[in-house]
Structures are given as C-alpha cells and as structure tokens.
C-alpha positions in Angstrom: 3.5 29.2 28.4 3.3 32.4 26.4 0.3 34.4 25.4 -0.1 32.7 22.0 -0.1 29.3 23.6 -2.8 30.4 26.1 -4.9 31.8 23.3 -4.7 28.5 21.3 -5.4 26.4 24.4 -8.5 28.5 25.4 -9.7 28.2 21.8 -9.4 24.4 22.0 -11.3 24.4 25.3 -14.1 26.4 23.7 -14.2 24.0 20.8 -14.6 21.0 23.1 -17.3 22.7 25.1 -19.2 23.6 21.9 -18.9 20.0 20.7 -19.9 18.5 24.1 -23.0 20.7 24.5 -24.1 21.0 20.8 -23.3 24.7 20.5 -22.5 26.7 17.4 -18.9 27.9 17.5 -16.9 29.3 14.6 -13.6 30.7 15.9 -12.3 33.8 14.2 -9.0 33.4 12.5 -6.3 35.1 14.6 -4.1 37.4 12.4 -2.1 38.7 15.3 1.6 38.3 14.8 4.1 37.7 17.6 3.2 37.2 21.3 0.0 38.5 22.9 -1.7 38.7 26.2 -3.5 35.4 25.7 -6.9 37.0 25.1 -8.4 39.8 23.1 -11.9 41.3 22.3 -12.4 38.6 19.6 -11.7 35.9 22.2 -14.0 37.6 24.7 -16.8 37.8 22.1 -16.5 34.1 21.3 -16.7 33.2 25.0 -19.7 35.4 25.6 -21.5 33.8 22.6 -20.9 30.4 24.1 -22.1 31.6 27.5 -25.3 33.0 25.9 -26.0 29.6 24.2 -25.4 27.7 27.4 -27.7 30.0 29.3 -30.4 29.5 26.6 -30.1 25.8 27.1 -30.4 26.2 30.8 -26.9 24.9 31.4 -25.3 26.7 34.4 -22.3 24.5 35.0 -20.2 22.6 32.6 -18.6 19.3 33.4 -14.9 18.5 32.6 -14.0 15.5 30.6 -10.5 14.1 31.0 -9.0 16.0 28.0 -10.6 19.3 29.0 -9.3 18.9 32.6 -5.8 18.3 31.2 -6.1 21.4 29.1 -7.2 23.5 32.1 -4.4 22.1 34.2 -2.0 23.1 31.5 -3.3 26.6 31.4 -1.1 28.1 34.1 -0.6 31.9 33.8 2.8 33.0 34.9 4.0 29.4 35.2 6.7 30.2 37.7 4.8 30.5 41.0 3.4 27.9 43.4 0.3 29.9 43.7 -0.8 29.0 40.2 -1.6 25.4 41.2 -4.9 24.2 39.9 -6.5 21.0 41.3 -10.0 20.8 39.9 -12.7 18.7 41.5 -10.7 17.6 44.5 -8.0 15.8 42.5 -4.7 15.2 44.4 -2.1 17.9 43.7 1.5 17.1 42.7 3.7 15.8 45.6 5.3 19.2 46.4 1.8 20.5 47.2 0.6 17.6 49.3 1.0 19.6 52.5 -1.5 22.2 51.2 -4.3 19.7 50.6 -7.0 19.9 53.2 -9.7 17.3 53.5 -12.6 18.7 55.4 -13.9 15.4 56.7 -11.9 14.5 59.8 -11.8 12.0 62.7 -15.2 11.6 64.3 -16.0 12.8 67.8 -18.6 11.3 70.1 -22.1 12.0 68.8 -24.2 14.5 70.6 -27.1 13.2 72.7 -30.3 13.0 70.7 -28.6 12.9 67.3 -31.3 11.7 64.9 -29.5 11.3 61.6 -26.0 10.6 60.2 -24.1 13.6 59.0 -23.9 13.8 55.2 -20.4 13.5 53.6 -18.6 16.8 53.2 -16.9 18.1 50.1 -13.2 17.9 49.5 -11.3 21.1 48.7 -7.8 21.7 47.4 -5.6 24.7 48.0 -5.6 27.2 45.1 -3.9 30.3 46.3 -3.2 32.5 49.3 -3.3 36.3 48.8 -4.2 39.6 50.2 -7.7 41.0 50.1 -7.1 44.0 47.8 -8.8 47.4 48.2 -10.3 46.7 51.6 -9.4 50.2 52.8 -11.6 51.7 50.1 -14.8 49.9 51.2 -15.4 51.5 54.6 -13.6 49.0 56.8 -15.0 50.8 59.9 -18.3 49.2 59.0 -17.1 45.6 58.8 -13.8 45.2 60.6 -15.3 44.1 63.9 -17.1 41.3 62.0 -13.8 39.8 60.6 -12.0 36.9 62.2 -9.6 34.3 61.0 -11.6 31.4 59.5 -14.5 33.5 58.4 -16.2 32.1 55.3 -16.0 34.3 52.1 -17.7 34.2 48.8 -16.1 35.3 45.4 -18.4 37.2 43.0 -17.4 37.9 39.4 -17.9 41.7 38.8 -18.1 41.8 35.0 -19.3 45.4 34.9 -16.1 46.7 36.6 -14.7 49.5 34.4 -11.2 49.4 35.9 -10.4 45.6 35.7 -11.9 43.2 33.2 -11.0 40.3 35.5 -12.5 41.8 38.6 -13.5 39.2 41.3 -15.1 40.8 44.4 -14.8 39.3 47.9 -17.6 39.4 50.4 -18.4 37.8 53.8 -20.6 34.7 53.3 -22.9 36.0 56.1 -23.7 39.1 53.9 -24.7 37.0 50.9 -28.4 36.9 50.2 -29.9 35.4 47.1 -27.8 34.6 44.0 -24.7 36.4 42.9 -26.4 37.8 39.8 -28.3 40.3 42.0 -25.6 40.9 44.5 -25.2 44.4 46.0 -21.5 45.2 45.4 -21.7 47.9 48.1 -21.4 44.9 50.6 -18.0 43.7 49.4 -14.9 43.9 51.6 -12.4 44.0 48.7 -11.2 42.1 45.7 -8.9 39.3 44.6 -5.7 41.2 43.7 -5.4 42.2 40.1 -2.1 40.2 39.6 -3.8 37.1 41.0 -7.3 37.2 39.5 -7.0 36.3 35.8 -7.3 32.5 36.3 -10.1 32.9 38.8 -12.0 35.2 36.5 -11.5 32.9 33.4 -12.7 29.8 35.3 -15.8 31.7 36.7 -16.6 32.9 33.2 -16.4 29.3 31.9 -19.0 28.2 34.5 -16.9 27.1 37.4 -17.8 29.9 39.8 -19.4 27.5 42.3 -16.2 25.5 42.5 -14.5 28.2 44.5 -14.6 28.7 48.3 -12.5 31.0 50.4 -11.8 32.0 54.0 -10.0 34.7 55.9 -6.6 33.4 57.1 -5.1 36.7 58.5 -6.8 39.6 60.2 -4.5 42.1 61.9 -5.2 45.5 63.4 -1.8 46.8 62.3 0.9 46.0 59.8 1.4 46.8 56.1 -1.6 47.1 53.8 -1.0 43.6 52.3 -0.3 42.0 55.7 -3.5 43.0 57.5 -6.2 41.2 55.6 -5.4 38.0 53.7 -7.4 35.0 52.5 -7.0 31.5 51.1 -8.9 30.4 48.1 -9.8 26.7 47.6 -11.3 24.7 44.7 -13.9 22.3 46.0 -15.3 19.3 44.3 -18.6 19.7 42.6 -19.3 16.1 43.5 -19.7 15.2 47.1 -17.2 12.7 48.3 -19.0 9.4 48.3 -18.9 7.5 51.6 -18.3 3.8 51.5 -19.6 1.3 54.1 -18.5 -2.3 54.7 -19.5 -5.1 57.0 -17.5 -7.8 58.8 -18.5 -10.6 61.1 -16.8 -11.1 64.5 -16.6 -14.2 66.7 -16.5 -14.0 70.5 -12.7 -13.8 70.6 -12.5 -11.1 67.9 -15.1 -9.1 69.7 -13.3 -9.3 73.0 -10.1 -8.1 71.4 -11.9 -5.2 69.7 -13.4 -4.1 73.0 -10.0 -4.4 74.9 -8.2 -2.2 72.3 -11.0 0.4 72.3 -11.0 0.5 76.1 -7.2 0.9 76.3 -6.4 3.0 73.3 -9.6 4.3 71.8 -8.6 2.7 68.5 -8.1 -0.8 67.1 -6.1 -2.1 64.2 -6.2 -4.9 61.7 -4.1 -6.2 58.8 -6.1 -6.4 55.7 -5.2 -7.1 52.1 -4.4 -10.0 49.9 -3.1 -10.8 46.4 -4.0 -9.8 43.7 -4.8 -6.3 45.1 -7.0 -5.4 42.2 -9.4 -8.1 43.3 -9.8 -6.6 46.7 -12.3 -3.9 47.6 -11.1 -2.7 50.9 -11.9 0.5 52.9 -10.1 3.8 52.2 -9.4 6.4 54.8 -12.7 7.9 56.0 -14.8 4.8 55.1 -17.0 3.1 57.6 -17.0 -0.5 58.7 -19.8 -2.1 60.6 -18.7 -5.1 62.8 -21.4 -7.7 63.5 -21.2 -10.0 66.6 -23.9 -12.6 66.8 -25.3 -13.2 70.3 -28.0 -15.9 70.0 -31.0 -14.4 68.3 -29.6 -10.9 68.5 -26.5 -9.1 67.1 -24.2 -6.4 68.4 -23.3 -3.8 65.9 -20.3 -1.5 66.1 -19.9 1.4 63.6 -16.2 2.1 63.0 -14.4 4.8 61.1 -11.1 4.2 59.2 -8.6 6.9 60.3 -5.3 5.6 58.9 -4.0 3.0 56.4 -0.5 1.8 55.6 2.4 4.1 56.6 -0.1 6.6 58.0 -1.1 4.0 60.6 2.4 3.7 62.1 1.8 6.6 64.4 -1.0 4.7 66.1 0.8 1.4 66.5 2.8 0.1 69.5 5.4 -1.7 67.4 5.4 0.2 64.0 8.8 -1.3 62.9 7.4 -4.8 63.3 4.4 -3.9 61.2 6.5 -2.3 58.6 8.8 -5.3 58.3 6.1 -7.9 57.8 6.4 -9.7 54.5 2.9 -10.3 53.3 0.3 -8.7 50.9 -1.5 -6.8 53.7 -1.4 -3.4 55.2 -2.3 -2.1 58.7 -5.7 -0.4 59.1 -6.5 1.8 62.1 -10.2 2.3 63.1 -12.0 4.2 65.9 -15.5 3.7 67.3 -18.2 6.0 66.0 -21.2 4.3 67.8 -22.0 1.0 69.4 -22.6 -1.5 70.4 -26.3 -1.4 69.5 -28.4 -4.5 69.9 -30.7 -5.6 67.1 -32.7 -8.6 66.3 -31.0 -10.8 63.7 -34.1 -10.6 61.5 -33.5 -6.8 61.2 -30.3 -7.6 59.3 -32.0 -9.7 56.6 -31.3 -6.9 54.1 -27.7 -8.0 54.3 -28.4 -11.5 53.2 -27.2 -11.0 49.6 -24.0 -9.2 50.7 -20.6 -10.7 51.0 -19.7 -10.5 54.7 -16.2 -11.7 55.5 -15.0 -12.8 58.9 -11.3 -11.9 58.3 -11.7 -8.6 56.5 -14.4 -6.6 54.7 -15.2 -8.0 51.3 -17.0 -5.4 49.3 -18.8 -2.0 49.5 -22.4 -2.0 50.5 -25.1 -0.6 48.3 -26.7 2.7 49.0 -29.9 0.9 50.1 -28.0 -1.1 52.7 -26.1 1.9 54.0 -29.4 3.8 54.5 -30.9 0.9 56.4 -27.8 0.6 58.6 -28.0 4.4 59.3 -31.6 3.9 60.4 -30.5 1.2 62.8 -27.7 3.3 64.3 -29.3 6.7 64.5 -33.1 6.3 64.3 -33.8 3.5 66.8 
C-alpha cells in the first residue's frame, strides 16, 4: 500500500466515523500529485476537528463496525513485516501468527482458602509488535533500572506536544501511572516506541483506541547493544471482556462414579459431545464452565468443571488419542478439570434452573446471567 492509498483509506475511515456519530466532516480536496507519505497537515486538521467534535459530544472511544475494522486491518504501513499485524478487539490473527496469540485466561488452579467470590473473566489480548524501548538512556536509567524486570506492565502515552516526532508515543511503568494520561508527567517515562515503529500506534491512539493497547517488558539486560538491553511487547486487548458461558448437565450414579474415578486418577475427565446438525448445538467452548448435578435424595451434589481442551487439542490429554481421532460420528472429545466441588445443596435451592434445558448426555444450552450469578453464590458464598 502506497502513501496515496493510505491517505484515501484514512479519509474513508474519517467519513464513516463522522456518519456514525453525526459529526460534520467536509474533506478537503487533495491536489497533491504522485505519491505521498499518507498524511499531511490538511489530513491532521481534519482528524483534529473530528476529535474536537467527539470530545464535545462526550465520546471518548469509538466502536468499530465491520467495514471500519476491515479498513483498519487493511491499513498496514510498510506491508512487508510481520510486526505490522493488527488484530483489533481480540480477533484471531491469520494462521501464520497463531503462535503469537496469548489468551490471558488459563487453566484454573485450586482456589485459595476463604475465597468469597468468583474471579471475573479476563480480557483477551493479541500480539501487535515486539520492539526496543527507544531513548531509555536519555531518561536517567540510574533512577529506574533497578525497578525493571521482565514481565513488568507498561503503559503507552501519546505525546502530541513532542516537537521532534509528530507520532511520539511514550513508554512508562504502570506503577508510575497516577491519574489519567492527559495530566501525565513526562519526566516519569522510561523511553518511547521507536520512531520507525510508532506511526500505526499513534494513528490508532489519535482515533480513540488508546485504551486498546497494553504492553510489558520482555527483555531487561545489564549489558549488550543499545537495542538489545531493553525491549517490550505491545498487545491489543479487547475493549469487551470475554464473556464466560456456563452450562449444566445431570449425572446418574454411574456417571458420577466415572467422573470421580477419572478426576482421582488423572485430575481431568473427558466426554464426547456433539451431534448433527452442528448449528443446532450450543456446546461449551474452551474456557467455559459446566456444572454437573448429581441428585442424592432431597439433596444434590454440584461439581463446577472448566473446559480445558476440545477436539484435536484434547488428544494430548487422552490415553488412546488415535482411537478418539478415528471415531466416525458427529462428536468431538472435550476435556474438563475440576474447579470446585462437590458441594451439597438442597434441591429446592436449584429451583431457578427449572426453566433451563438440562441434558443428561451433554450440555444443552448456555445459562442466563441470572442463573450464573446464583450458581456462583452457591459455590462461593455458602
């Protein structure tokens, strides 16, 4: 993509933003002949005017519709490096980048004693780029070097008043961040996103997506070349928290015994769930919770399980993976581990599930938020 293409694409994005939010936008006619850098003072003025109108309307962040997202995905400066990958709002990256995707919600560990509430779902994040922290040696490293460690959380701050770089994006330790970025003391920064890497970050921050970025230190060395000693990885995180889905399934005595035996021996259990047609099935995804209910007279045993692998990903956990793989049916293997249970409740305490579809062979449908909240109360507030 050349500079002229970038200019036209950014203009189209501005048009869509103006239409979506009822802003006044009259793009100036571009009389530049030949290629260009993709932006110019006229473009910057148009952008600043839209930002002013958004601010007057109290709009701090803009939401992407599908077409705008496609436009931003297409806007790829350089176009020839892996580092220019953009995966907005936690979307899955192209296959060649799958190894760079990190989902921050992982396998559960035993809950600490006295835990009173269930942890809220974490946000997903996608790899954006890895780069050096530029200019760290000009910001009194003797004052902050001892505070640095690999994995330290960073914040990115747009420095629009920088006289040397119109796309300047400063880097600071999250622990040094107090208040909002508008009143940030730039004396506290440890460096910048490198000039050759910062254009896309700056453009996105200027368009209202500043909160979508997160970063962390990935290399801290006491010796080596300038670029080797301090490096960071920048991610784009979803603005929408990943929604957790809960399901329920009934168990008879035999199924409950099998569940307990597998958990005792392996710490996991597995099922084959599915059915045709697949679009009529509403089955768990990786990370979803399944509550198994075993009736015992007037009481019920509840087991809260976490889905850790599905399909081919489940093969690593199975004793006979080839046998599972060669089965000819409409089902797939699901591997789950125990989060908490069993807890014993009176059957009447489960009356809120009376209108839910509860299968005995597999989960049938997602639970409502109200049902999830009540199950959380049973597991963590009794």
